[in-house]
C-alpha positions in Angstrom: 87.8 103.7 101.9 85.9 101.1 100.4 87.5 97.9 98.8 86.8 99.2 95.1 89.4 102.2 96.1 92.8 102.4 95.1 95.4 101.5 97.5 99.3 101.9 97.4 101.1 98.9 99.2 103.0 99.9 102.3 107.0 99.2 102.7 107.8 95.8 103.2 110.2 94.5 105.9 112.8 91.9 105.2 111.9 90.0 108.3 108.4 89.9 107.1 109.4 88.5 103.7 111.7 86.0 105.5 109.1 84.8 107.6 106.7 84.1 104.6 109.6 82.3 102.6 110.0 79.8 105.5 106.4 79.3 106.3 105.4 78.9 102.5 108.8 77.3 101.0 107.3 73.9 99.8 104.7 75.9 98.0 107.0 78.5 96.5 109.3 75.8 95.4 106.4 74.0 93.8 105.5 77.1 91.9 109.0 77.8 90.6 109.3 74.0 89.5 106.0 74.3 87.5 107.0 77.5 85.8 110.7 76.6 85.0 111.0 75.4 81.2 110.9 71.8 81.1 113.5 71.5 78.6 116.2 71.8 81.5 115.3 68.1 82.9 113.7 66.9 86.0 117.0 67.1 88.1 118.3 70.7 87.0 114.4 71.9 87.5 114.5 70.8 90.9 117.8 72.3 92.1 116.8 75.5 90.1 113.3 75.7 91.7 115.1 75.5 95.3 117.8 78.1 94.3 115.3 80.5 92.9 113.2 80.6 96.0 116.2 80.6 98.3 117.8 83.9 96.6 114.3 85.5 96.3 114.8 87.8 99.5 115.8 91.5 99.6 119.5 92.0 99.6 119.3 94.8 102.2 117.9 94.8 105.8 115.1 97.2 106.7 111.7 98.3 105.0 111.6 97.6 101.1 109.3 99.0 98.6 107.2 96.1 97.0 107.3 97.7 93.7 104.4 96.6 92.3 103.7 98.3 89.0 101.0 101.1 89.1 98.2 101.1 91.9 95.9 98.4 92.6 92.7 98.0 94.2 92.7 97.1 98.3 91.8 93.4 98.6 92.7 92.4 95.2 95.4 89.9 96.4 94.3 88.6 99.8 97.6 86.7 100.6 100.3 88.1 103.0 102.2 90.9 101.7 105.6 89.2 102.5 104.4 86.2 100.6 103.2 88.0 97.7 106.6 89.7 97.4 108.6 86.7 97.3 106.2 84.8 95.3 106.6 87.7 92.7 110.4 87.4 93.0 110.2 83.8 92.4 108.0 84.0 89.3 110.1 87.0 87.9 113.3 84.6 88.4 111.8 81.5 86.6 110.5 83.3 83.5 113.8 84.7 83.1 115.4 81.2 83.2 113.5 80.5 80.1 114.8 83.3 78.2 117.0 82.2 75.3 120.7 83.1 75.8 121.7 85.9 73.6 125.4 86.4 72.1 125.4 90.2 72.5 124.1 90.4 76.0 125.1 89.1 79.6 123.0 86.4 80.7 120.7 86.8 83.7 121.4 84.9 86.9 118.6 82.7 86.6 119.6 81.6 83.1 122.7 80.0 84.4 123.1 76.8 86.5 122.7 77.7 90.2 125.7 77.7 92.5 123.6 76.5 95.2 122.1 74.1 95.9 124.6 71.4 94.5 124.0 67.5 94.7 126.7 65.5 93.6 126.6 61.7 92.5 122.8 61.6 92.6 120.1 62.8 90.3 116.8 64.2 92.2 113.3 64.2 90.8 109.7 64.0 92.0 107.7 60.9 92.7 105.9 60.0 89.5 102.3 60.4 89.3 99.3 58.8 87.1 98.4 59.4 83.8 96.7 62.5 84.2 99.5 64.3 85.9 101.8 62.9 83.1 99.2 64.2 80.5 99.0 67.5 82.3 102.7 67.9 82.5 103.0 67.1 78.7 100.4 69.8 78.0 102.3 72.3 80.1 105.6 71.8 78.4 104.0 72.9 75.2 103.3 76.3 76.6 105.3 79.4 77.2 106.9 80.3 80.5 104.3 83.4 80.8 101.4 80.5 80.2 102.5 78.1 82.7 102.7 81.0 85.1 99.0 82.0 84.2 98.1 78.4 84.6 99.8 77.9 88.0 98.6 81.3 89.4 95.1 80.5 88.3 95.0 76.7 89.4 97.4 76.6 92.4 97.0 80.1 93.8 93.3 80.1 93.3 93.3 83.7 91.8 91.1 85.4 89.6 91.9 86.6 85.9 92.2 90.4 87.1 94.8 89.3 89.5 96.7 87.2 87.6 97.3 89.9 84.8 98.4 92.2 87.6 100.8 89.7 89.2 102.3 88.8 85.6 102.8 92.4 84.7 104.8 92.9 88.0 107.0 89.7 87.0 107.7 91.4 83.7 105.2 89.7 81.3 104.7 92.0 78.3 101.2 90.5 77.3 99.5 89.0 80.2 96.3 88.6 78.4 97.9 86.3 75.7 99.3 84.2 78.8 95.7 83.8 80.5 94.4 82.6 76.8 97.2 80.3 76.5 96.5 78.7 80.0 93.1 78.6 79.3 93.7 76.4 76.2 95.2 73.6 78.7 92.0 72.4 80.4 89.8 73.0 77.2 92.2 70.7 75.4 92.0 68.3 78.4 88.2 68.5 78.6 88.5 68.8 82.3 90.3 70.9 84.9 93.8 70.0 85.8 94.2 72.8 88.6 93.9 70.2 91.4 96.7 67.9 89.9 99.2 70.8 90.7 99.3 69.9 94.2 100.1 66.3 93.4 103.4 64.4 94.3 104.2 64.6 90.3 105.1 68.5 90.9 106.4 68.4 94.5 110.2 69.2 94.4 110.3 68.9 97.9 109.4 65.1 98.2 112.1 63.5 95.9 113.5 60.4 94.6 116.9 59.5 94.1 118.9 57.8 91.4 122.5 57.6 90.9 124.2 59.2 87.8 126.4 57.3 85.3 128.6 55.5 87.6 130.8 54.2 84.8 131.2 57.8 83.4 132.0 59.2 86.6 134.6 56.8 87.1 136.1 57.6 83.7 136.0 61.4 84.4 137.7 60.9 88.0 140.5 59.2 86.2 140.8 61.8 83.5 140.8 64.7 86.1 143.6 62.8 88.2 145.6 62.3 85.0 145.2 66.0 84.0 145.9 67.3 87.6 149.3 65.4 87.4 150.3 66.6 84.1 149.8 69.9 85.1 151.9 69.5 88.2 154.6 67.9 85.9 154.4 70.8 83.3 154.4 73.5 86.1 157.6 72.0 87.5 159.4 71.8 84.4 158.2 75.4 83.4 160.1 76.8 86.6 163.3 74.9 85.6 166.3 77.7 84.9 168.0 77.9 81.3 166.8 78.3 77.8 166.2 74.6 77.1 162.9 75.1 79.1 161.9 78.6 78.8 158.2 80.1 78.5 157.3 77.8 75.8 159.4 75.1 76.7 160.1 72.4 74.0 157.0 73.2 72.2 157.2 74.9 69.0 154.8 78.1 67.7 151.2 77.1 67.3 151.0 74.7 64.3 154.4 75.7 63.2 157.2 73.3 62.4 154.7 70.4 62.6 153.8 68.9 59.2 150.7 67.1 60.4 149.4 70.1 62.0 150.4 72.3 58.8 148.9 69.6 56.6 145.4 69.7 58.6 145.1 73.4 58.0 146.4 73.7 54.3 143.2 73.9 52.0 145.5 72.1 49.2 145.6 69.1 51.5 141.8 68.6 52.0 140.7 65.4 50.6 138.1 65.2 47.8 136.3 62.2 46.9 135.7 61.1 43.3 131.6 61.8 42.5 131.4 58.0 41.5 133.4 56.3 44.3 130.3 55.6 46.4 129.0 53.2 43.5 132.0 50.7 43.5 133.0 51.1 47.3 132.2 48.5 49.7 131.0 51.2 52.2 128.4 53.7 51.7 128.6 56.5 54.5 130.0 60.0 54.6 133.4 58.6 53.6 132.3 58.4 50.1 130.4 61.4 49.8 131.9 63.7 46.9 133.0 67.4 47.4 129.8 69.5 46.2 128.8 73.0 46.2 129.6 76.0 44.1 132.6 77.3 46.6 134.6 73.9 46.7 137.6 76.0 44.9 137.5 79.0 47.4 140.8 78.5 48.7 140.3 81.5 50.9 137.0 80.1 52.6 138.4 76.9 53.2 141.4 78.4 55.0 139.3 80.4 57.0 136.9 77.5 58.0 139.9 75.2 58.9 141.4 78.0 61.0 138.4 78.7 62.8 137.9 74.7 63.4 141.4 74.5 64.9 141.2 78.1 66.6 137.7 79.3 67.4 138.1 83.1 68.6 135.4 84.8 70.8 133.3 86.0 68.2 132.6 82.2 67.1 129.2 80.5 68.3 130.3 77.0 68.6 128.2 74.0 69.7 128.9 70.0 70.1 126.4 67.3 70.3 126.8 65.2 73.6 129.9 63.1 73.6 131.4 64.8 70.4 135.0 66.2 70.9 135.3 69.7 69.7 138.9 69.7 69.1 141.1 70.7 66.0 141.6 68.1 63.1 144.2 65.5 63.5 144.9 65.6 59.6 143.6 66.8 56.4 139.9 66.3 56.5 137.3 65.2 53.8 135.6 68.2 52.0 131.8 67.3 52.0 130.2 70.5 50.6 131.2 74.3 50.1 128.7 76.7 48.9 126.3 79.4 49.5 123.1 78.4 51.6 120.5 81.3 52.1 122.5 84.1 53.5 125.7 82.2 54.6 128.6 80.5 53.2 128.7 77.0 54.5 131.4 74.6 54.6 131.0 70.8 55.8 133.9 68.6 56.7 134.4 64.8 57.8 137.2 63.5 59.7 136.2 59.9 60.3 134.7 60.5 63.7 132.9 63.6 63.2 131.1 66.0 60.7 131.9 69.7 61.2 129.9 72.5 59.7 131.4 76.1 59.4 129.1 79.1 58.3 129.9 82.6 57.9 127.6 85.5 56.9 127.7 86.4 53.1 127.8 90.2 53.9 131.0 90.1 55.3 129.9 91.0 59.3 132.0 89.4 62.0 131.1 86.3 63.5 130.9 82.5 62.3 129.2 79.4 63.7 130.9 76.1 64.2 129.1 72.7 64.8 130.4 69.3 65.6 128.5 65.9 65.7 129.8 62.6 65.9 129.1 60.0 62.8 131.5 57.1 63.6 129.7 53.8 62.5 127.4 55.6 60.1 125.8 53.3 57.4 123.7 54.0 54.4 120.4 54.7 56.4 122.4 57.1 59.0 124.4 58.7 56.2 121.4 59.9 54.1 121.3 63.4 54.7 123.0 66.3 56.8 121.7 69.5 57.7 123.4 72.2 55.7 121.4 75.6 56.7 118.7 76.9 59.2 116.8 79.8 58.3 114.1 80.9 61.0 111.7 77.9 61.3 112.9 76.2 58.1 115.8 73.8 57.6 117.7 72.8 54.6 119.5 69.4 54.0 122.4 68.0 51.9 121.4 64.5 50.7 123.6 61.7 50.1 124.5 60.9 46.3 122.8 57.8 46.5 119.7 59.4 47.3 117.3 59.2 44.3 114.2 61.4 45.6 113.1 63.1 48.6 109.8 64.1 49.9 108.0 65.7 53.0 105.7 63.8 55.2 103.7 65.4 58.0 103.9 62.6 60.6 100.9 63.8 62.5 98.6 63.4 59.2 99.6 59.7 58.5 96.7 59.6 55.6 98.1 62.4 53.5 100.4 61.7 50.8 104.2 62.8 50.9 104.9 66.4 49.1 107.5 66.4 46.7 110.8 68.5 47.8 112.6 69.9 45.1 117.0 69.8 45.2 119.2 71.7 43.3 122.2 70.1 41.3 124.5 69.8 44.2 122.0 67.8 46.5 120.7 70.6 48.7 117.0 70.7 49.1 114.6 73.5 49.1 113.6 74.8 52.7 111.2 72.8 54.7 109.5 73.3 57.9 111.6 72.2 61.0 109.6 70.6 63.9 112.3 72.1 66.1 110.8 75.5 65.9 107.1 75.4 66.5 106.2 75.7 70.1 103.0 73.8 69.9 102.9 70.3 68.4 100.3 70.8 65.3 102.5 69.6 62.6 105.7 67.4 62.4 107.2 67.4 58.9 109.8 64.7 58.5 112.2 64.2 55.2 111.4 61.1 53.2 114.4 60.0 51.2 114.4 57.1 48.5 117.7 55.5 47.6 116.8 52.8 45.4 116.9 50.0 48.0 114.2 51.5 50.7 112.4 54.6 51.6 113.3 56.0 55.1 112.1 58.7 57.4 114.4 61.3 58.9 113.6 64.0 61.3 115.5 67.0 62.6 116.1 66.9 66.4 118.2 70.3 66.5 121.7 68.9 65.0 123.3 68.3 61.9 122.6 64.6 61.6 118.6 64.1 61.3 117.7 61.0 63.3 116.2 57.8 61.4 112.6 56.8 62.5 111.6 53.4 62.7 108.9 50.8 64.0 108.7 47.6 65.1 110.3 45.1 67.6 113.8 45.9 68.7 115.4 42.8 67.1 113.8 43.8 63.6 113.1 47.6 63.3 111.8 48.4 60.0 111.6 51.8 58.3 108.1 53.7 58.6 106.3 52.4 55.1 102.9 51.2 55.9 99.8 52.6 57.1 100.1 51.1 60.6 103.4 52.3 61.4 102.5 55.8 60.1 99.2 55.8 62.5 101.3 54.8 65.3 104.0 57.5 64.8 101.2 60.1 64.5 100.5 59.6 67.9 104.2 59.4 69.1 105.8 62.4 67.1 104.9 64.9 69.9 106.9 63.0 72.4 110.2 63.6 70.3 110.9 67.0 71.8 112.4 65.2 75.1 115.2 63.8 73.0 116.2 66.8 71.2 119.8 67.7 71.0 121.0 64.6 73.0 122.9 63.4 69.8 120.3 60.9 68.8 121.0 58.5 65.8 117.7 56.9 65.4 114.5 56.3 67.3 112.2 53.3 67.1 108.5 52.9 68.1 107.3 49.6 69.1 103.9 48.6 69.9 104.3 46.0 72.4 100.8 45.3 73.5 97.2 46.1 72.9 94.6 45.7 75.5 90.8 46.0 75.5 89.7 48.5 78.2 86.7 47.4 80.3 83.7 49.8 79.9 84.6 51.2 76.2 82.9 50.5 72.9 84.1 47.7 71.1 84.1 49.6 67.6 86.7 52.4 69.3 89.3 49.4 69.2 91.9 48.4 71.7 94.0 50.8 73.6 97.9 50.6 72.6 101.0 50.3 74.6 104.1 51.5 73.0 107.7 51.6 73.7 109.9 54.8 72.1 113.7 54.1 72.1 116.2 56.9 71.1 119.5 55.5 70.3 122.7 57.8 70.3 125.7 58.0 68.1 128.1 57.6 71.2 125.9 54.5 72.5 125.0 55.8 75.8 123.0 58.4 76.9 120.0 56.7 75.1 116.2 57.4 76.4 113.5 55.2 76.7 109.7 56.3 76.8 106.6 54.0 77.4 103.5 55.7 76.5 99.6 54.7 76.7 97.4 55.4 73.4 93.7 55.1 74.3 91.2 54.6 71.7 91.0 57.9 69.5 87.2 57.5 69.0 86.5 61.1 69.4 89.5 62.5 67.5 88.5 65.2 64.9 88.6 64.3 61.3 92.1 64.4 59.9 93.6 64.8 63.6 95.1 62.3 66.0 95.1 62.2 69.9 98.7 62.1 71.4 99.7 59.5 73.7 100.2 59.8 77.3 103.7 58.8 78.5 103.2 56.9 81.7 107.2 56.0 82.3 110.7 57.0 81.2 114.1 55.9 81.7 117.6 57.1 80.8 120.5 54.8 79.9 118.3 51.7 80.3 118.6 48.6 77.9 114.9 47.9 78.2 112.9 47.9 74.9 116.4 47.5 73.1 118.0 44.7 71.4 120.0 43.6 74.4 116.7 43.5 76.8 113.6 43.3 74.6 111.3 43.5 77.7 109.0 46.0 79.1 106.2 46.4 81.5 104.2 49.7 81.9 101.1 50.8 83.7 98.9 53.7 84.2 95.5 54.9 86.0 92.8 55.1 83.4 89.2 56.4 83.9 86.3 54.7 81.9 83.9 56.7 79.9 81.5 55.7 82.8 83.7 57.2 85.4 85.2 53.9 87.0 88.9 54.3 87.7 91.0 51.3 86.8 94.8 50.4 87.1 95.5 48.8 83.7 99.0 47.5 82.7 100.6 45.5 79.9 103.8 43.9 79.1 105.7 42.6 76.3 105.3 39.2 74.7 107.7 37.6 77.0 105.7 38.8 80.0 103.8 35.8 81.8 102.1 37.6 84.7 101.4 40.7 85.9 101.0 41.8 89.8 99.6 45.1 91.2 100.6 45.7 94.7 100.6 48.8 97.1 97.3 51.3 97.3 95.9 48.9 94.7 96.1 45.1 94.4 95.7 42.4 91.7 97.4 39.7 89.9 96.7 38.3 86.6 98.3 35.2 84.7 99.3 36.7 81.1 100.6 40.0 80.3 97.5 42.3 80.8 95.6 43.7 83.9 92.9 45.8 84.6 92.0 46.2 88.2 89.1 48.2 89.3 89.6 50.9 91.7 87.5 52.6 94.1 88.1 56.4 93.2 91.4 57.6 92.4 94.2 56.0 94.6 95.9 58.3 97.2 98.7 56.0 98.0 101.6 54.5 95.9 100.7 51.9 93.6 103.5 49.4 92.5 103.7 47.1 89.5 105.7 44.2 88.6 105.7 40.7 86.9 107.7 37.9 85.8 108.9 36.5 82.6 108.2 33.3 81.0 111.8 32.0 82.3 110.8 32.8 85.9 112.9 36.0 86.2 111.1 39.2 87.7 110.6 42.4 85.6 109.7 45.9 86.9 108.4 48.9 85.3 110.4 51.2 83.3 112.2 53.7 85.6 
């Protein structure tokens, strides 16, 4: 029978699959890591990739049917059958891990955090690569799971398109052709093939770096757990005592009964309402002076349902809370901000001094409700300018503050275009606008521009009730994004914002800390720019810092901008902030003539920069460009000194 004839795969022995898994374990884990959704974070992606590979063996001993869909031509897949089987299981599970959780369906095992392996007290992530690896990782993060799988099979596994279609179909992909087309767009956008980069240390979840978790938070959680355990022991002892004085409910009253504070918190008649003009004479301008607005503020039954669900959410309630936000019941009568109909839901917004709570129920009377919590303590005029009141498909509506005089929509990726007017109703609710949370590819980024008579501010939706304020400038004096230079910088920074979605972010500042003339480039193209983007949270901890490199965009299409490349990032770092306004970052850069350079720059306080390791160089001043003979294979270390003589390292 020739190689063009059809062949049916023979039954596979479990021992054969196990041998293939052990032999090719590092490669299988790399495949899982690349296909898993980047939104999991690098630490969880590493652990999940190992877990998926470790549970890819058949459950029973003896011969196993490979269960490939349909027949295929002999010789299409030249790899070992055991490896092909395990690889197919890994791909299927990695694709399932990227599926959204649905309320009416049981989650798949791959969608849940892995039970094993587990690492306590450490965060694990692969070693950092160069600018090319970071750029490729950023491009892969914009693809769907099937698109990433197609790119990995084509680039890492060196498979042809026909075989890629067959393997994707076997893994459950509905449209393998679309996945191939999506994968082909990665190298087309880069202008070069990135397949070889898939084998670099940046994507190796078996060669890892370790960092500690939040030590202060770990200590607080340990103390809280010990206190809870002690309380449970005491309560269990008391409940076991005889007599009527400590019966099944002990000394506790029935839920929210005979407790004036709890009863008042759940009584719509006690909900606090602020006068419409109070904000004009108040010393504070935050959520505490928002008046009660909306067409249903007098609907007592709606308010009662909203307060009851807040206190005791049932099994049909879809609840969510921003990181660091306690989701408990109100401690007293809350303030009513809004009650009205928004699209296909009745929406109520409350404020209790610490949090804003959104309750939404379907207008058609069907079961179920949504309950969202977000911290807002310490809000000011800028951060209390708007709240998300409704989401429908890819659109979002805002409830604006009473002091906001006008709103508009500005596309951050098109800095030269004027803002588009956005209408509001009499209650301050805007017309729907496109939310940047919904699109899978960063082709547009609509932000809300609010004018309050004092300043014009930019707010962007990051998936929570409170939009994040965007600013620009040094950490000591961040300013609103109002001039052309700041808009041009944000045009190349906006597509990095997805990494801070759903983190409880209050504001994001982008700071151009250095410019650098690159060797071998046309002076007309302008200098390269080094920027530091810092996301601050409402809770004060959990912030994220990104250092990115913006090469001269001489070849950009008219009306378009080239996104910057992230070269370093850190969590819970004071760098690039008001407490520590210093930053140093570097990257490998290839000139138009094909010469590699190690380029780096620091903030104005940096006095000297030094490169060690596989590349060596030293420069007085805060910029350096060291020529490299080919791309270095070893580790490159970067450091420097500040003007006061103290050392500074790269962002980690």
